C-alpha positions as CSV (number, residue, x, y, z in Angstrom):
1,M,87.7,75.4,105.4
2,L,85.9,79.0,105.6
3,R,85.7,81.0,108.8
4,H,84.6,84.6,110.0
5,G,87.5,86.6,110.3
6,D,86.2,88.5,113.5
7,T,85.0,85.6,115.5
8,G,86.9,82.4,113.8
9,D,83.2,81.1,113.7
10,W,83.1,78.1,111.1
11,I,81.0,79.1,107.6
12,G,81.8,76.2,105.6
13,T,84.4,73.7,104.0
14,F,85.1,73.0,101.0
15,Q,85.7,69.3,100.2
16,G,87.1,67.6,97.1
17,H,90.9,67.7,97.0
18,K,92.8,64.3,97.7
19,G,96.1,65.9,98.7
20,A,97.3,68.5,101.1
21,V,96.1,72.1,100.2
22,W,99.0,74.4,99.9
23,S,97.1,77.5,98.8
24,A,93.7,78.9,99.4
25,Q,92.6,82.8,98.2
26,L,89.4,84.7,98.0
27,N,88.6,87.1,95.2
28,H,88.3,90.5,96.3
29,D,84.4,90.4,97.1
30,A,84.5,87.1,98.8
31,T,82.4,85.4,96.2
32,L,84.8,82.9,94.7
33,A,87.6,80.8,96.3
34,A,90.3,79.0,94.8
35,T,92.4,76.1,96.2
36,G,95.9,74.6,94.9
37,S,96.6,71.3,95.8
38,A,99.4,68.3,96.1
39,D,96.7,66.3,94.0
40,F,97.8,68.1,91.0
41,S,94.9,70.3,90.8
42,V,93.2,73.8,91.1
43,K,89.7,74.0,92.1
44,L,87.5,77.0,91.8
45,W,84.7,77.2,94.2
46,D,81.5,79.1,94.7
47,A,82.0,80.9,98.0
48,I,78.7,81.8,98.7
49,S,76.8,78.1,98.1
50,G,80.3,76.1,98.5
51,D,79.5,74.4,95.3
52,L,82.5,73.3,93.3
53,I,82.6,75.5,89.7
54,A,85.7,73.6,88.0
55,T,88.7,71.6,88.7
56,L,91.9,72.7,86.5
57,E,94.2,69.8,86.1
58,H,98.1,70.2,86.4
59,R,100.7,68.0,86.2
60,H,102.5,68.4,89.3
61,V,102.0,69.9,93.0
62,V,100.3,73.4,92.9
63,K,102.2,75.5,95.6
64,C,100.1,79.1,95.1
65,V,97.2,80.6,93.3
66,A,95.9,84.2,93.0
67,F,93.2,86.4,91.6
68,T,94.2,89.2,89.8
69,P,92.4,92.5,91.6
70,N,89.9,93.0,89.0
71,G,88.7,89.3,89.6
72,K,88.8,88.2,86.1
73,R,92.0,86.1,85.9
74,L,93.1,83.3,88.0
75,L,96.8,82.6,88.5
76,T,98.3,79.2,89.5
77,A,101.9,77.9,89.8
78,G,104.0,75.5,91.5
79,H,106.3,72.4,91.2
80,E,106.0,72.2,87.2
81,K,107.9,75.9,87.1
82,I,104.9,77.4,85.2
83,L,103.1,80.2,85.9
84,R,99.6,79.7,84.3
85,I,96.9,82.5,83.4
86,F,93.2,81.3,83.5
87,D,90.2,83.7,82.3
88,L,87.7,83.0,84.9
89,G,84.7,84.3,82.4
90,P,84.7,81.1,80.3
91,I,85.7,78.9,83.6
92,I,82.4,80.3,85.6
93,A,80.2,80.0,82.2
94,Q,81.5,76.4,81.9
95,S,82.3,77.0,78.2
96,E,84.0,74.4,76.2
97,H,87.8,74.5,76.5
98,S,87.3,76.8,79.4
99,T,90.1,75.0,81.7
100,T,92.7,75.7,79.0
101,P,95.1,78.5,80.4
102,I,95.2,81.6,78.0
103,Y,98.6,81.8,78.4
104,Q,101.7,80.7,80.7
105,F,105.2,81.5,81.7
106,Q,108.0,79.2,82.0
107,T,110.7,79.5,85.2
108,K,113.7,77.7,86.2
109,E,112.7,76.9,89.6
110,I,109.8,75.7,91.5
111,I,107.6,78.6,92.3
112,R,106.4,79.0,95.9
113,K,104.6,82.2,95.8
114,L,102.9,84.6,93.6
115,V,101.2,88.1,94.0
116,A,99.1,90.0,91.5
117,I,100.4,93.6,91.9
118,T,97.8,94.8,89.4
119,D,95.5,93.3,86.8
120,T,98.4,93.0,84.4
121,I,101.6,92.3,86.6
122,V,102.4,89.5,88.3
123,V,105.3,88.7,90.9
124,T,106.4,85.0,91.5
125,G,109.0,84.0,94.1
126,Q,111.2,80.8,93.3
127,V,112.7,78.3,95.7
128,D,116.2,79.5,94.4
129,G,115.5,82.9,95.6
130,T,114.6,84.6,92.6
131,I,111.7,87.1,92.2
132,S,110.3,87.3,88.5
133,V,108.2,90.3,87.4
134,W,105.7,89.1,84.6
135,N,103.8,91.5,82.2
136,L,100.6,89.7,81.0
137,D,99.7,92.3,78.2
138,T,103.0,91.9,76.6
139,K,103.5,88.5,77.7
140,Q,107.0,89.2,78.6
141,L,109.3,88.9,81.6
142,H,109.8,92.3,82.9
143,K,112.7,91.7,85.3
144,S,114.4,89.3,87.7
145,F,116.2,90.0,90.8
146,R,117.3,88.7,94.2
147,V,117.0,90.0,97.7
148,D,120.6,90.4,97.9
149,S,123.8,89.3,96.2
150,E,124.2,86.9,99.1
151,N,122.8,83.3,99.2
152,T,120.0,84.2,101.1
153,G,117.7,81.3,100.5
154,G,114.5,80.5,98.7
155,V,111.5,82.7,98.7
156,M,109.2,81.7,101.6
157,D,106.6,84.5,101.4
158,M,105.4,87.5,99.6
159,E,102.8,90.3,100.2
160,R,101.7,93.5,98.1
161,S,100.8,96.2,100.8
162,R,97.5,97.4,101.2
163,N,98.0,100.6,99.1
164,G,100.1,98.7,96.4
165,D,103.4,100.5,96.8
166,I,105.6,97.8,98.7
167,L,106.5,94.2,97.8
168,T,107.2,92.5,101.0
169,L,109.0,89.3,100.9
170,A,110.7,86.8,103.3
171,A,113.5,84.5,102.1
172,G,116.3,82.5,104.2
173,N,116.5,84.5,107.4
174,K,115.8,87.7,106.2
175,V,112.7,90.3,105.6
176,A,112.9,92.6,102.6
177,F,110.8,95.4,101.3
178,F,110.9,96.5,97.5
179,D,109.3,99.9,95.9
180,I,106.9,99.2,93.6
181,A,106.9,102.3,91.9
182,E,110.6,102.5,91.6
183,D,110.8,99.2,89.8
184,Y,111.1,96.9,92.6
185,A,114.3,98.8,94.2
186,L,115.2,97.5,97.6
187,R,113.8,100.0,100.2
188,A,115.1,98.0,103.4
189,S,115.9,94.5,104.4
190,F,116.3,92.9,108.0
191,M,118.0,90.2,109.4
192,M,115.6,88.2,111.5
193,P,116.0,85.9,114.8
194,M,113.9,83.1,112.9
195,S,114.6,81.3,109.5
196,F,112.1,81.1,106.5
197,K,114.1,78.1,105.0
198,E,111.0,75.7,105.5
199,E,108.1,77.7,107.1
200,G,106.8,81.2,108.0
201,G,106.1,84.5,106.4
202,V,105.9,88.3,106.9
203,S,103.2,90.8,106.9
204,L,103.1,94.4,106.9
205,H,100.9,96.8,108.6
206,P,98.2,98.7,106.3
207,M,99.7,102.0,107.8
208,E,103.3,100.7,107.0
209,S,104.7,101.5,110.4
210,K,105.4,98.0,111.4
211,F,105.5,94.5,110.3
212,I,105.0,90.8,111.9
213,A,107.1,87.9,111.2
214,G,107.2,84.3,112.1
215,G,109.0,81.1,111.3
216,S,110.8,78.5,112.5
217,D,110.3,78.9,116.0
218,T,107.0,79.2,117.6
219,W,106.8,83.2,118.8
220,V,105.0,85.6,116.6
221,R,107.3,89.1,116.6
222,V,106.5,92.6,115.7
223,F,109.0,94.9,114.2
224,D,109.4,98.8,113.7
225,F,109.4,99.4,109.8
226,Q,111.6,102.1,109.9
227,T,114.5,100.3,112.2
228,G,113.9,96.7,111.9
229,E,114.0,96.6,115.8
230,M,111.7,94.2,117.4
231,I,108.7,95.8,119.5
232,E,106.5,92.9,120.6
233,C,107.1,89.1,121.1
234,H,103.8,87.0,121.2
235,K,103.9,83.4,122.5
236,G,101.2,80.8,122.4
237,H,101.9,78.6,119.3
238,H,103.0,75.3,120.0
239,G,105.0,74.8,116.5
240,P,106.6,76.6,114.0
241,I,104.4,79.5,111.9
242,R,103.2,78.7,108.6
243,C,101.3,81.9,107.8
244,L,100.4,84.9,109.0
245,R,98.5,88.2,108.0
246,Y,97.4,91.4,109.1
247,S,93.6,92.3,108.9
248,P,92.5,95.1,106.4
249,S,91.9,97.5,109.3
250,G,95.4,96.7,111.0
251,K,93.4,96.0,114.2
252,S,94.2,92.5,114.7
253,F,96.6,89.7,112.8
254,A,96.3,85.9,112.3
255,T,98.6,83.3,112.6
256,G,98.6,80.0,111.6
257,S,100.8,77.1,113.0
258,E,101.9,73.5,112.7
259,D,100.2,73.1,116.1
260,G,97.2,72.8,114.1
261,T,95.7,76.2,115.3
262,I,95.0,79.9,114.0
263,R,95.2,82.5,116.3
264,I,93.7,85.9,116.0
265,W,95.6,88.4,117.9
266,Q,94.8,92.2,118.9
267,N,97.0,94.6,117.6
268,G,99.4,96.0,120.4
269,S,98.5,93.4,123.2
270,D,99.1,89.8,124.0
271,V,95.5,88.9,123.8
272,I,94.6,86.1,121.7
273,T,90.9,86.1,120.5
274,P,89.9,83.6,119.4
275,V,91.9,80.2,119.2
276,V,90.8,78.5,116.0
277,D,91.4,74.6,115.6
278,A,92.4,74.4,112.1
279,V,92.0,70.6,111.3
């Protein structure tokens, strides 16, 4: 389902999957949409007309999809423990064999999240808590690391900061921030009052002054980026938080919950505008 970010107004619905949709992404200019599903497929859509462009068949549940920043490649991953890279040019042109990935990487565990840091660097987060950095040019694993030496838990959410210098991650009951320019050195990590074991996520404000987090309980909390101290607590959802993100301007943030709603919050207040029925 596609909605207007400012008002929550319905724009259109992409229909075709036969299983739960675990991931949905728009490319940079919002002309293409990609969805990954429990029906073992990824679908590429024309985000303007709503038409289905292609179906990319997989052998197991697809948990995450992402476009590279330049919009030329589509990345997919999930229960197969494989990161696939597709060239979008031939797919859009519907050339022969266009739905075959141009390359793929094998991991040891299920991939739950992936982030395209640049057009050639991709980060995956696995259910065992491993974070892997892949180089698409050299077709090599650059490095692997974990949130810490403890058994924190599987990676539940990852996000590249607006200016591209920080990788934000939620795992177990921790939120961690890694410095991308310093080869993913840990900048800070904070224990959270909620768990990310089965749901939830984290998002860093575009100004990198604070971050939002939500998970096993129904509350959305705002924390100071420097100290990790909670500075706001927003109540309104009636189920665990599944996902949350700041808007590009940082003036608002959206939260999605198991209660079937998406709520858009004004930054720095308890005002919710609007509440969107996500079903």
